[in-house]
N, C-alpha and C positions, 0 to 999 in steps of 0.2 A: 373344493373338489368338483370337477365337472362330471355331469351325469353321462354314462356311456350311451351312445346313440343306439336306437333301435335299428336292427338290420332289416332291410326290406327287399323284396323282389317285385319288380314292375312286370305286370302281365298285360299284353295287348293282343287282341284277337279281331280278325275280320272273317267274314263268311266265305270269301272266295278270292282267288288271285286277282280278279278284276278290281277288288276293293283295296288291295294291298298298297304298299308304298306310302302315298300321302296320308291315307287313313291311319296306318300304323304309326307313322311318325307324329301325327297330330295327337294321338292318344298318349304316346310316349312323352311328348313335351309337356302335356298337361299334368301327367303324373310325376314327372321329374320336378316340376314347379311345386306340386303339392307336397312331395317328399321334403323338399328344401324348406318349405314353410313349417312343416311339422317337425323338422329336425331329424328326419330319418337318414340312415346311411344305405344307399342303394348298393346291393351286392351282385345283382344280376338283372338284366332286362330280357324278357322272353317274348318273342313274337310268335303268334300262332295263326294258322289258317284252317278253317273247317267250320262245319255247321254247329250252331249253338244248341242243337237238340241232342247232341251226343257228347259224352265226356271222353270218348276215345280219340284224343288228339295228342300229337307228340309234344306240343308246347305245354299242355296241361299236365301230362305225365312228368315233364321236367319240373314243374312247380311242386308236385307231390314228392318228387325225389328230393328236391332241395329241402322241403319241410321235414322229411324223414331223416335226413342227414344233419338236421339242426343248423342249417346254413342261414335260415331266415327266421325272423320273429313276426314279420308282418307281410301281408300281400296287398299290393296296390293295383286296383283295376279302375277303368274309366266308369263302368257301371256294372250292375249285377248281371246284365245280359251278356257281358263279355265272358263270364264264367259259364252261364247256361241260360237259355231262354225258357227253360222248364223250371218253374219255381221250386218244385220238390227236389229236382236234381241240384239246383243251386244251394238249397239249404243243407242237403246231404254233404256236399263238398265243403261248405263252411264249417259244418260240424266236424267233419274229418280233419280239417286243418286245425280247428280249435283243440281237438284231442291231441294234436301234435305240438301244441303250444304256440300256434300261429293265429293272430287276429287279422281279420280282413277289413279293408277300408276301400271305399269307392269315391271317386271324384264327385259323383252326383249324389252321394249320401243316400243311396237307395238300398243299401244292404240292411238286413236284420241285425247284423253285428254292429257293435259300437264303433264310432269313428274317433280316432285320436285327435284330428284337427278340431273337434268340438272343444278341446281343452283351451282353445284360444278365446272362447266366449266368456266374457266376464259374468260372474253370477250376480243376479239381482233378486234372488229368491229369499232373502232375509236370513241367511245362514249366520249363526252366531259363531264366529271364529276368533279365538283369543290365544295369545301366546302364554305358555306355561313353562315352568322350570322342570328339570328332571327330578328335582326334590319333590315337587308337587305330584309329578307323574308316579313316583314311587309309592305314594299314599293311595293310589287307585287300585288296590288289590281286590276290592270287592265288586268291581264293575268289569264289564267286557267291552271291547272295542276292536276296530280294525285299524292297524297301523300301516300306512303307506310310507315307505322310506325313500329318502334321497329325492325330494321334490324340489325342482328348480323353477325359476320364473314366477309367474303370477299364481299365487297360492289359491286365490279365489277361483281361478280358472281350473285348477286341479279339482277343487270341490265340485264345481259344476260338471266337469267331465266325468268324475266317478259317479255322481248321482245320475247322469244321463246314461252311462253304460249299464249300471245296475237296474235302472228302470226299464230299459229296452230289453234286457234279458230276463225280466220277470223276477228279479231278486228283491227289488224294492216293490212292495205291493200296495194296492189301494191308494195310490197317490202319495204314499209316504216317501220322505227323503231324509237324508242326514242333515239335521239343522244345527246340531251341536258338534263342532269340530275344533280340536285343539292343535296348536302348532308348537313343536318343541325341537330343540337342537341337541344332537348327540353325535359324538365322533366325527364332527365336521360335516354332518348331514342335517338338512332340514326335513323334518318328518311331520306327517299329519295323522292325528288320531281321530277316527270317526266313532263317536260314542253311539252305542246301540240302544240305549234306554229310550223307550217310547217309539222305536222305529219298527214298522211292520216288515219283517224280513223273512225270506225263504232261506233258512240257515243251511239246508242241504245244498242248494244251488250256490250260495255264497261261498261255502267251503270248496266246492269244485272250481268256481271262478278264481278263487285265491290261488289254487294250485296251478291252474292253466296259465294264469297271467303273472306268475311269480317272477319270471325273467324280466318282464316289463316294469312291474311295480314293487317288487320285493314285499308284497303284502304278508302280514303276520298278525296273529291275535295278540292283543295286549297282554293276556295271561301268559303267553309264551315270551313276549318281548321283555317283560319285567325281569324274570329270572335269567334269561339267556344273555341279554344285552346290558342290564343294569345290576345284575347280581342280587336281585330282591328275593328274600326268603318269603315265599308265598304263604307259609304256615304261620309266620309271626304276625301278630296283629300290630298295625301301625300305631305309633304313639301320638296321642293328641297333644299338640303344642298349645300351651295356654296363651291366649292373645293378650298383648299388653293393654293396660287401660289407657284411654286417651280422652282427655277432657274437651269434648266438642259441643256438648249442650250448653247453650248460653254464649257461645262464641259468635262472631260475625259469620252469617250464614253463606257468604260467598263461597262457592264450591272450591275455588282455588285456595282460599284461606284454609278451609277444612282439610283439603288435600295436603297442604303444607304442614299443618299441625300433625296430621296422621303420619306423614312421611318422616317427620323428625322423631316422633315417638318410636316408630319402627327402627330407625337407624340407631337411636339411643339404646335399643334393646338388641343390638347386633343382628338386625333383620333388614339389612340394606337391599338384599335381592328382592325381598317381598315388597319393600317400599317402591322399588323401580317397577315391579310387576303391577302393583296396585295403581301407580300413576298411569301406566299405559292403558290399563283396563278402564279407569275412570274417564280419561280423556277420549276414549273410544266409545263411551256409553251414549245412549240415545236420549236420556232424560235426567233431570235432577234427582228424582226418586231412585232411579237405577244406580246413579253415581253414589248415593248415600248407602244403598244396600251393599255395593261393592266395598266401600270403605269399612262397613261393618263386618265384612268377612275377614278383615286383617287386624282390626283393633276392637277392643271392648269399649264401646262409646259410653262415656260417663259425663257427669256434670262438671262444669268449670268451677262451680262453687264447692262441690265435694272435694275436688282436687286441692282447692285453696285451703279448705278446712284441714285436710290431711297434712298439708305442708305446714300450717300453723301449729298443729298438734305436735308434729315432729320437731319443730324448732323449739317449742316449749319444753319438750322432754330433754332435748340436747342442753338447754340452758340450766335445767335442774341437775 
């Protein structure tokens, strides 16, 4: 399923007729290229002439009209000065557009608002991102998180982009970022779950951001997603599945050997999905110790000698 493109209006302004023509065309070309790179669908291109110290301009009124009529989800400008050279006026207009569900992006990245093109930056911030099954997701009834739906392309870039947006808007505080992110598939969509545990958040601002940007990101709370999309009964306590015993102590300590034994144990206990999930997590882990801890989440690690004794005891009982 292809993600619906964000609709955008390109706004170009010069201060006087003497600056028109080439200057407006130059701005337009830069923004058309930026829109193409970001995957936006341009629905209108508006040229404006007038001083940057006043907002009473026909072109800008056309921008606000398009926003009120829900014709646009994003505004593209060459720089913040194209909206206004007065900082407070610029911020007031950005806030007005935000309340109408429109996010604003500049070619020069000098707006207070977040820029979608930042999503193209690969994350290097040490975020722990792992794939989970919907079965595992359904057990997360006692935690809260932000679900961003229908994410395409580079998922690490999505994580970087969301962290950047929320940091710039004062939602992520004191240098805090989402470091624990889960990836899951449902209904033909790839979704990201941003876990909130240990994250310093302004929840009031996050709630408002989620509403304002819903068209772009389909953001929802995990506590709403589970019952609405997966039919989870939030009042019912999740059943704890007993982990199968796996004789790893005393075996060849090569991690691939241990993974193979654990994987076979899971499959023998009709847990093939968990076996595949464990394999993916272990091969993506950063150390031998971390890999062992992950294996221990899926199986009850026991001694090979204990398993052999139990097998011998069982065989003796059978012969009797």
